[in-house]
N, C-alpha and C positions, 0 to 999 in steps of 0.2 A: 565203671563205676567199681567197687569193689566189695563183696561183701557182709566185709569187716568195716566198713564206714556207712553201711546202709543201716548195722547192726552194731553200732560201739556197744550198748549196753551187753550184751555179751562177751564171757573169756576167747580170746583170737582161736584158740585152739580148735575147740567148741564151732569154731563161725566156719575154719579152716576144713573141721572135717564137714560137714551143710555145705559147702562148696562143693567140694569131691563129690560127692552123693549126686549135689543138683545136676553137677558137669554128667558121670556117668549117667544119669537117667536122664539126659537130653540128646534129643537120635542129630543122627547129621542132616549139618543143610542139604538141600539137590544141588544146590553150586556147592561140594564143600572146599574151600578156599579159610583162610586162616580168617580173611577179613568176614566172612559168611557167618565162621564160628563162633567169634569174638561176638559180634554182633547177637544173634543168639543168646549166649552167654546172659551178656547183657543186659539182655531183653526179660530174660529167668529171673539173674540177683533184681532189677527193678520187682518184677511180681512178686517174689521172694518177701523183698521190705515192706510191701503197698500192706502185705497182710500182717504187720508188724508186733511181727514173734515178739516176748515178755522177756521167753528164757527158751531154755534147750532145748525140753518138749515140744514148743511148740517153731520152735523153728526146724525142726526135723517135721513135722509135719506140713507146715509147709513145705519146703520142700519136695516134701510125697506129694502135695495137692498141684506144686507145679510142674513136676517131672509127670507126672501123672495127665495132665492134662496138656505139657505140649504133644507127648506122644499118639492122638490121631486127626493131630491138624497134621502135623508129618503122610500121613499117610492121602492128606491134596495135593502132591506133590508127586508122589506115583504117577509112573511110566502111562498104565491104563487110565487115569483121570487124564493125564496132558492129550490122549486122543479124541480125549471128550466119552469115552469108556463108562460105563457105571461098573464099577465095585460091589453095589450092594448087596448081600443075600437073602439069597429068597428062602423064607425058612414058610415050609406046608405049614395050613393047619387044619385037624382036621375038622371033617364036617362040613369046608369049604371047596368050591374046586374056582379057577381062577377064570 
């Protein structure tokens, strides 16, 4: 699905700009092949379209929401997590001992 087809009520140049921004925000797939990138981009476009933006401002907000949401999920595919090791940060709390 193309983002222009998913959001036909907005001008094509605004939609193309949003698509470029969205693709720039998306993390690379673990197996970086053209098919995996296309699938990732199609999923992101569908997520933006599901938010049903009605104007350019809402479209750019939807792109930011989807791009921001996609970033932490890529951390799940990092080598440390695949090896079963935790990458969570331990934050010390004053007055408490572990």
